[in-house]
N, C-alpha and C positions, 0 to 999 in steps of 0.2 A: 526732630522731624516726626510728625504723626503719620503713621502708615495706615492706610484704609483697609484693615483686615476685616473682611466680611461686609464691607459697606458697598452697596450697589446703587444707592440713591445719590444722584448728582447734587441735588440741593443740600442734603445733609452733609455730604463730603465737603462742599465749598463753604458752607456757613460755619462748620466746626473746624475749619483750618487744616484738613488733611491734605497730604500730598496728592497732586493730580497731574497726570501726564496729558498734556493738551492734545486732544483729538478733534477739536472743534473746527479746524480747517476742513477736515474730511466731512463733517456734518454740513458745513456751508456748501461745499462742492456738490454733495448729493442733492441738497434742496434746490440749488440753482440749476442743476442739469437734468433732473429727472423727477419722477413721481412715485414709482413703485419699485421697491428694492427687496432683495433677499440676501442674507449673509449667513453662511454656515461656518461655525467655529466650534472647537471642542468645549466641553464643560469648563466652567470656572475660568473663562478666557476673557471676560470683560464685556460680554454681549449685553447683559442686563444694564450695566453702567452706561454703555453706549446708547441704549434705548432711553434711559433716564435722562441723559444729556440732551437727546433730541426732544424729549418731552418738555424739559425746562426751556429750551429754545422756543418751541412753539407756544409755550405759555407766556412768552414775552418777558421772562424774568431777566432783564438786562443786567441787573446788579450782580447776578451770579457769574457773569461772563467777563467781568472787568479784569483786564490783564491777559485775557486769552485771545487767541487768533480771531475768533468770530466776533469778539467785542469790537475789533477794528474794522471788520468786514461788513457787518450788518448796520444799515442806516435807518431802517424802519422796523421797530419792534412791535409786532402784532400778536394778539392773543387769539388762538384757535380752539375750537372744541376738540378734545382729545379722547379717543376710545383706546384704552391701554389694556390689552388682554394678556394676562400672565398665566401660562399653563404649567407652571412649576410645582404647584402646591399638592398635587395628588399622585398616588401610586398607579392609578388607572388599572385596577384589577377586574373591573366589570364595566359594562356599558353605561351604567348609571353614574359612574365617577366623572366621565366627561360631561354628561348632561348637567350634573350639579355645578361644575365649574363654569360652564357657559351660562347657566341660569343665574349664578351669583353675580357675574359681570353684567349680564343683561338687566337684571333688576336694579343694579346701581345706576346704570346709564338711563334706564327708564324713569328712575326717580328724578333725574335731572331734566329729561327732555320729553317725557310723556310715556304712558304705559297702556294706551288703549289697544295695543296689539299683543298684550302679554299672554293671551291664550293660544297664540300661534306657535308653530315650530321655531326652534332657535334661529334658523337661517332667515325666516320671515321677520322675526323680531329684530334681528340684527339689521336687516335692510331698512326697516321702518325707523329704527333708532338713528341710523346715519342720516336719513332724510329729515327727521324731526330735529336733530342737532343742528343741521344746516339752516333750517328755517327759524329755529329758536334763537340762534346767535347771529344769523346773517353772514356767517363765515364758513368756508369749506372745512371739512372734517379731516383730522389727522388720525390715522389708525396705526397702532403699534402692537405687534404680537411678539411676545417673548416666549421662546421655546415652543414654536408652533407644532413641533413634531413629538413632543414628550409622550403623548399617549401611544404613538406608533413605535417610537424607539424603545419603550419599555416592554413592548410585546412583539419583538422581532421573531420570537420562537413560538408565538401563539397566533397562528394564521387566521383562525376564525375571529378572534377578538380584534386583531389588527384590521381585518376587512371591515368590521363594524365601525371602528374608529375612523378608518379611511373614508368610509361613506359619509359619516357625520361631518368630518372636517372638510371634505371636498365641497359639500353643499354650503357649509358655513363660509369658507374662504372665497368661494365663487361670487358671493354677494359684493365683494369689493370691485369686481369688474362690472357688474350690472348697475352699480350706483356710482360709477366713475364721475359723473357730473357734479356730485356733491363732495368729492374728496380732494383735499389739497395734497396729501402725502401719505404713503403707506410704506411700512417697513416691517418685515418679518425676519426673525432670527431663529436658528435651531442648530442642532448638531448634525443631523443627517438631511439628505435631500431626496425626497420621494417624488419622482418626476414621471414623465410620459403618461401612462394610463392611471397614475396615482393622484394624489391630492392637488398637484399642480396642473392637471390637464385642463381644467376650466379657468384657473387663474394663470393664464399664460402670458399676461402682460407684465409679470415680475421681471426686473432686471437683476440677474444673478451676478453679484459682484464677488462671490466667494473666492474665485481664482483669478481675479484681475490684478495686475501689478499696482495700479493706482490705489487699491484698497488692501494690499497685502498686510499693512501694519495698522489697519483700522482698529483692531483689537490686539492685545499683547504689547510688548515693550521692545523696542529695537536697542541695539548697542549704543547708538548715538543718544537715545533718550535716557539710558541709564547714566551715562556720563553727564548729561545735561541736568537731570532731576535728582539723581541719587548718588552723586560722586562722594559727598560727605558721608552718606550712609555706608558706602563701600569701604571708605577709609576706616570707619569705626568697626565694621565687620572684620576687616583685615587685622586690626589691632587685637580684637577679642580672640581671634583664631591664630595669632602669632604668625601672620603672613605679611608680606609686602602688599601694597595696593595692586601692583601688577599681577602678583600671584593670586590675589583674591578675584580680580576680574577674570583671570584665566579659569579659576575654579567655577565661578558663576557661569561662564560661557559653556564649559564642558558639561555641567550638570543640567542647566536649564534652557540653554539657547538651542537653535537648530531647527525651529519650525519654519517651513517654507510652504506657503499656500499658493504659489504659482512658480513657474519655471524662472530661473535667474533672478529671483527676488532676494532681498536681504533677509538674514535670519531674524526670527522673532523669539524673544524669551517668553517662557510661560509666566504670566504676570502673578499668578497665585503663589507659585513656589518662590519666585524672586522676592515679592513683598514680604512673605512670611520669613524668609531667610534674613532679610535686612532687619526686620522687626525683632526677631528672636535672637539674632546673633549666632545662629546655629544652622549649619548645613544639614538638610534632611529632605526626604522625598515627600514633600507636603502634598503635591497634586495627586500623586498616585495613591497616597493614603486615604484620600477622600472618596475613592470609589474603585472597586476591583473589577476587572474585565470579565466577569463570570459569563455573561451572555455572549460576548465575543468569542471566548474560548469554546463555549458550547457549539457555536456556529462552525468553528474550525474543525471540531471533532465530527460533527454531523456531515460536514462536507468531505470527510476523509482527506483532509488537507495536509500536504507535505509542507512542513514549516520552513523548509529551505526556500519555498516560493514566496515567502514574505518579503525577502530582500532580493530574490533573483528573478522573479517573474515580472516582465513589463506589463503595465496596465494601460489600456487605451484611455484617451481623454474623455470620451463619452462615458465609459464605465466608471471612471474615477469620480465623476460628478454626480453619480446616482447610486442608490442602494436597492433599486428595484430587482436586481438579479442576485440578491444576497445569498440565496440558497445554493447558487451555483458557484459564486466567487465572493467570499466574505471580505476581501481586501478593501473595497471602497468604504465599507462602514468602519473598518478598523482604522483606515486613514482619517475619515471624517471625525472619528471619536478622539483623535489625537495620539494614538499609539504608534502610528507611522506618519512619515512626512515625505515630501518630494525631495529626492536626492539628485535626480538627473532627468533630462527630457530629451527625447529623440524627435526632433522637429520633422524629419522626413516621414516617419511612420506615426507621428503624433502619439507617442507612447511615453509614459512616465515610469521611472524606476523609484521605488520606495525604500525607506529604511527607517530605523529608529531615530528620532530627533536628537536625543541626548542620553546621558548616563542614567538620569532618574527614570525615564520611561523604559529604557532597555533593561535595566536591572530589575525594576518592578515587574515588568511583563514576563521576563524569563523566570524570575523567582516564582511567579504565580504558575507558570507552565510546568516547572520542574517536577513537582509532586504528581502531576497528572500523567506524565510520560515516564516516570521512574518510581521506585519504591522509597524515595528519599523521606517521604512523610512517615513511613512505617518505622524507621529507626534513624532518627536524625543524628544520633551519635556515630553511626557508621558512615553516613555521608555528611561531611561538613566542608563547605566550599573553602573556608578559611584554612583548614588543615590541609586540604588538597593543594591549595596554592602554595602553602609552605613546603610541602613535599616536592612539588614541581620545581619551585625555585631552589630547593636544597639538593636537587639531583638524586632523588630517592624514587626511582621508577617502580621498584618492587612494592613499595608502600602505597604509592598512589594508584597502581594498577589493582591492588587488592581492594582499595576503596571504590575504584571505578567498576570493578566486577560486582561489588555489592549493589551499586546504584543500578546496574543493568540486570538485576535479578528478576525473576518471574513477576509479571504484572498482569492484572485482570484483563482478559480478552475484551470484555465489554467496554473497558476504558480506552484501550490503545489500538484495538483493531488488528490489522495485518502485521505480521512479525517484521517484515521489511520496513514498513512505514513506522512501526514502533521504534526500531533501531535508529532510523533516520531522525525522527522527531526527538527521541531521547538524547541523541548526541548533539543535535542542533541546540537544544536548550542548555545542555551542560557546557558545551564549548563556547557558546555565546556568553554565558555567565562567567566562565573562566577567562574569556577574552577581555573582560573589564579589568582584569588584574595583570594579565600577561598577553603577549602578542600571539594571536591564533589566526592561522591562514587555513582556508578550507577550499576544497574543490569536490564536485560530485559529478558522476556520470554513470549511467546504467547500473544504479544500485551500489556502486563502489564509493567508499568514503575515504578520502585522504585528509589527514590532519597534520599540520606542522605547528608546533608550539615552541615559541622562543622566549626565553628569559634572558636576563643579563648574563648569566653564566652557563646556560645549557641550551641545546636544541633537541627537540623530540620529534620524530617522524612516526606517525601512527598509520597503520593500514588495517582496515576492518574487513573481515570476510564473513559471509553467511553460509553455514553448513559446509565449510571446507576445513582449513587447519591454520594454526598460527604460522607453520612453516610456509604455507602457500602465501600468506600475507607478507612474510619477510622476503620471499623470493620476488614478489611483485615490486617491493621497494628497490631491490637490486636491479631487476630487469628494466624497470622504468627510469632508473637513475634519479630517484627522488632526492638522494643525498648529494648529488653533484653540485648544486648551488652553494653548498656549505663546505666544499673541498678545502678552501683556504681559510675557513673560519676556525679560530683557535679554540672555540668553545667545545667541550665534550658533546658528542652527538649520540643519541640513543635511538635505535630503530626498534619499534614495538609492533609486533604482529599479534592480531587479536581475532579469534573466531567466535562467532555468535551462533548458537544453536536455535533454529527457528521453531523447533518442536518444544524444547525445554524452555525456550525464551530466556536465555541467559548466556553469559560468557562462559564457555566451557574450557577455553584454553587461551593462554597468552604467553608470549616469549619476548625477552628483551635482549638485544645485541648492542 
């Protein structure tokens, strides 16, 4: 089987015999039931391939769709003029970068349909190109925009440049509404959604399908599709890794599944990581390795954000679908970027609860956060998660507490902010990472942090205090009865009291009972 690593062109994929998960029924449904669509999905999730599939369909290339769903559904194959705008190619560090990309596409289209308006502003040229394409071919125009938000998303922390790009794009995209009579179909994709007073305020006739059940699997790969298209590949992957096929499916699901783009929808696998794993025969964090969440982490820090709220704070439906309030709450953009996904939905209050979709994302995100909220990067030999796990599993509390104390040593105020928030965020990152290897249960209230860590052979109860004492922490474990649930558990139980000094910004005392 030929796996389409890095191939985003539908025609190339089909002509060269690469594996293709048939999404053409979704394309057919969109074309038959509407005209203007918007779809938000994380990077490397198949948006460009979906647009390329739509483009081949509107080019009337019937032969490419033989054996696919749309090949049976479409009876009249027609060719339409297509304006395909791809904003992926630039870094957008200055105003001119966007103008260069727009000019490049406009010049190509004007070469096909006429350039007598080439001295006008980009939005005027775009409007006239649409009209000229319609009159030149006698057919309505198809407009496809790939990564419509790239200039904005790359400048979330540069307000002035983002405002400049927003103004340019708002005027450019608004042309689609004023030239509606010449347009057959329009489709915009991106990672984030800028709404309300942003780029979508004029183009308000877009149908946002990003969180609709019918389109939840329009990008990505479902469990049923893996069995249908890649069962042989999973069998080979299992053999290479010394696993049964069932064990291999379980490993794939744990590492790469779990994306939910609406409430009560089936899980979707990250297609980039899945295809790379099947192709290479090796499990690895392929998606996370292609881009680090630097900008998102900077937003968390600027918002003085408590990391516990990543998985504990409910998010309203309106807020989750937009990033216009990013400086107040960065959760929507973290969700839309693929680092969080929908875990639950409260229909009464229309609120979503978020969480990490799978092991790849959680491990990568937490490992990226850890050096920011601890001194792990200063001396990696002191803090080693693998060694810490071995000590936890081996019943060596003195050893791993020495290691934990080193991790929570003094850290730059400019990086971590308030001492209480530092401790909370440092422990969140550490125990989430530890939780990938052993069972960690956590609860927080009024600055208090309780941690229960369970291995096959031990139970550990942690209590953290700020500016008090290790004895006070141990007393709370007793007074609150934290150990009672394990009264009949045969495993050895360790009670660990820890005091954190907010002035020295380090662990000054800990005791084990």
